N, C-alpha and C positions, 0 to 999 in steps of 0.2 A: 504494500500500500504506500501511497505518497504521504509524507509528513513534511512539516516545515521545521528546519533545524537552524540553530544560530551558530555560524562558523566560529565566531568569537564575539565576546561582549562588545557592543558598540552601536553603530547606526543601522538604519533599515537596510543598507546595502549588505549587511552580514546575514540577512535572512535568505535561506536557500531551500529548494525542494529536494528531498532525499527519499530513498526507499527504506522501508522497515517491514519486519514481519507483522502480519495481521494479529491483533491480540485475541486471546481466547477468554471465555467467561469462567471465572472461578465460582465457588459457592457464594450465593447472594449477589452475584454481579450480572450485568447486562452489557453485551457488546452492541454498540450503536453504529450503524452505517450513517456517516455524517452527511447531512445536506447543506448545512451552513454553520458557521461559527461566529459568535460575537467577538468584536475587537474592543478591548478595554484598556484604560491607562495602565493598569497593572501589567498588561502584556508588554507595554513599552518599557517599563522598569525591568521586567525580567530579561528582555532583549539586551538591555544595557548592563546587566549583571548585578542589579540592585535588589532583585526580588526573587530569590531562588525558590523552587518548589519545596514543599514540606518533605521530610524524609520518606522515601519509598514511593514518591509520586513521579510520574513521567517528566522528563526534562522538556518535552514538547510544550510550547506555549498554548494557552487557550483555556478559558474558565467557563465557557457555556457553549452548547451546541444544540442544534435540532437535527432530526433525522428519523430513521426507522430502526426498529429493533431487528438486529441481525441474529443474535443468539442469546440464550439465557442460561445461567448456571444453575446448579442444584439449589433447591430451596426457594427459587423465584417462581411464584404461582400466579402473579397478576399480570404478567406480560407474555405475549406470544410474538414470534417473528413476523415482521411486516407492519406492526403497529407504529403509528406516528408518535413521536415523543420529543421532549426537550429535557436537557439535563444540566445540572449545576456541577461543575468539575473543580478539582484542585489542580488540574493541569491536563494536557494531552489533546486539547480541542482542535488545534490546527492540523488535522489529519483526516484521512478518508474513513478511518474506523477508530473508535475509542471504547475502552472498557470502564464502566462506572458502577459504583455500588447502587443496588436497585432502589434504595430509599431516596436517592438523589435524581431519580428519573420520574417525570410526571407527564401527563398528556399536555399537548399545546393548548393555549387558550382557544375557546370555541370560535370558529369562524375566522381564524387568523392564518394567513399564508405561512407555510412552514419555514420559509427563509426569514421572514420578519420575526417569527417566533424565536429564532436563535438569539435575537438581541433583547429578549424580554426577561429571561429567567434570572440572570445575574443581577440586573438592576432591581427587579421586583424583590428578590430575596434580600438584597442589601438594604433597600428602603424599608421594607416591612420589618425586618429584624431590628434595625436601628430605631425606628419609630416605637416599636414595642419596648426596646431597651430603655429609652428615655421617657416612656409612658406619655407620648403625645396624645392629647385629648381634644375632643371637639370644643370649640370656643377659644382655644389658645392661638397664639401667633407664632408662626414659623418663619425663619429666615433660611433660604436655600442659596448657597453659593454655587456658581456654575449652573445657573438655571436652564441654560440652553443645551447642556450636554446630555448624555444618556441617563445618568443618575438624576440630574436636575429636572429634565422634562417629565420623568416618571414621578419624582417626589412631589412636584407641584400638583399634579393631577390626583395622586393618591391622597395627599393631605387635604386638598379641596374636597374630595369625596368624603373624607372623615369629618368635615365641618370645621376645618382649621383655616384661619386667615393666613395667607401666604405672601411673603415678601421674597423677591429673588434678585440676585445680581447676575449681570451678563455684560458683554463687552462691545456690542454694536447695536445700532438701531434695529436691525433685522432680528437679532437675538432677543432684544428687549421686547419687541412686538410679539415674538413667539411665546415668551414667558407669559405675557398678558393674555394671549389667545388661549393658552392652556389652563388659565384660571388664576394666575398670580394677581393679587389685588394691587400690588405695586412692584414695578420692575426698575432696578437701580443700576446705573452705569458704574461698573467698578473702577473705571478710570477716574471717577470723581470721588468725593468724600461720601462714600456710601454709609459710613457709620453715623454721620450727622443726619443724613436722610432717614435712617432707621429711627433715630431719636425723635426727629420731627414727626414721622409717620405714626409713632406710638405715643406722642405727647410726653416724651421723656421717660415713659415706663420701661421701654425695652421689650425684647421678644422672649417668649417662653422657651423656645428651642431653636438651636442653630444646627443645621446639617452642613458640615464643612469639608470640602475636598482640598483646601489650600494648605492648611497646617500652620507652620511657624509664622509665616508672613502676616497672617490675620489673627494670631492668637490674642494679642493685647486688645485689639479693636473688638474682637468677638466677645471677650469677657466683659468689656465695657458696655457692650450692646445687650447684655442679658438683663432680663427683669429679675425681680426678687424670686428666688427658687428656680431660676432659669437653668437650662441644661444645654451644654455645648457638646456635640458628639463629632469627633474628628474621624473621617473615613479616608482621607487622602493627604498626601504630602507634596502637592504640586509647588507649594511655596516654601519648602524646606522642612527640616526635622527638628530644629532647636529654636525655641523662642523664649521670650520673657513673660512670666506669669505673675500678675499682681495678686498675691495671695490675700492681701487685706481687702481688696475689692471683692474677691471671691467669697471671703468670709462674711463681709458685710451684707452681700446680697444672697447669702446661703446658696451660692451657685455650685454647679457640678460641671466638671470637665472630664469627659470620658473619650476613649478612642477604641475603635473596634476593627476587626478584620474578619472576613468571612472565610477566606481560603483555608486557614489552619485549624478551623473548628473540627471537633470529632465528627465522625460520620453520623452518629446518632443525632447530633444537634442540627447538622445540615439537612438530614432527612426530615426532621420536625419542621424546619423552616420551609422546605419545599412543599410539604403537606399543607402548611398554612397558606403558602402562595396559591396553590391550586384551589383551596377552599375559599379564601377570602379575596384574592386579587383577580383571578381569572374570571369570576362572574362580573366584576366591574368592567373588564375588557369586553366581555360578551355583550353587556348591556349598552356599551358606548360611554359609560361614565369615565373610563380611561381610554383615550385614543392613542393609537400608535404614533410615536414620535417620528419626525423625518429620519430617513436613513440613507446611507450611501453604501452601495455594494461594490465589491471587488472580487474577481475570481481568485482562487487560491494562489494561482501563479503570480498574481500581482500583490502579494502580501506586503512587499516592501512599500508599494505605493499606498496601501491601506494605512500602514504605520505613519508614513509621511503626512498623509492627509489628517490623521488624528493629532499628530504633533504640531501641525501648522497653526492650530488655534482657529482655523476657519470652519471646522466641522460643526454641524448642528445635528443633535440627536445621536443616532447610533451608526457605527461603522460595522459592516457585516462582510465576512468572507463566504463566498459560495463555493461549494466543493462538488 
């Protein structure tokens, strides 16, 4: 089978198509014939050598796929070959076939094209698990950084469906318009002083929850933007790893700063998250409460161009590799 390999850590030019043996299903596992794979910023970090897979996981990049069941291992009773599916992975998605624990495989959302479905499971699992983690509730106010990206476009809609007021940051008029179209009550240009705009929009109260993909660069401003009992959850480090934290401000506001990662969780936790996605999120997509974000598709052979596009900052929504 064809896989994407990294010849050495570095730029997109170091991505290459190689051959590898087709995987087989062990007990409790499913082999998926991949139709498409989502491209995520974590993939860029792994290519650069900054985000290695957990022990025992394939070195092949890729955290989410769609496709059809090719084979099932012993103990797997709910799946049969030929069934359409999507899967949350710890690695291995940039390939023609991938083996996955059965608990991380779920049906695609109803009425969704199988290629588009490849770009949904990782963002849905990330957003749902993090909103649950910080106990986001109806009537609260949420700030989403990177509102026009894959995570952001989903988070805006899911939070809106939960009855949450949403503020989002983005970097161009087109992206700001998309955030508003998806349900954001206010879209803020991050080139300007978004922290001041958040304060004004909340009449100085601040926001209850911040979903942050930036990290260190925004840490101080994020903490300052929290309301009393506010919660900041960091899920990305596009703006660096080390920042300054005002503990007195955090103490005074009874604030919480937390950071999460989906990839390294135990299989049982990821299976529970996938089940929740199928039960709670997929009906929202089926009903139209959550719309598919814009997407850009590249064939597997153009994986380097897919990475360049995502790195360029011009991308809106999801980038998907078709296999």
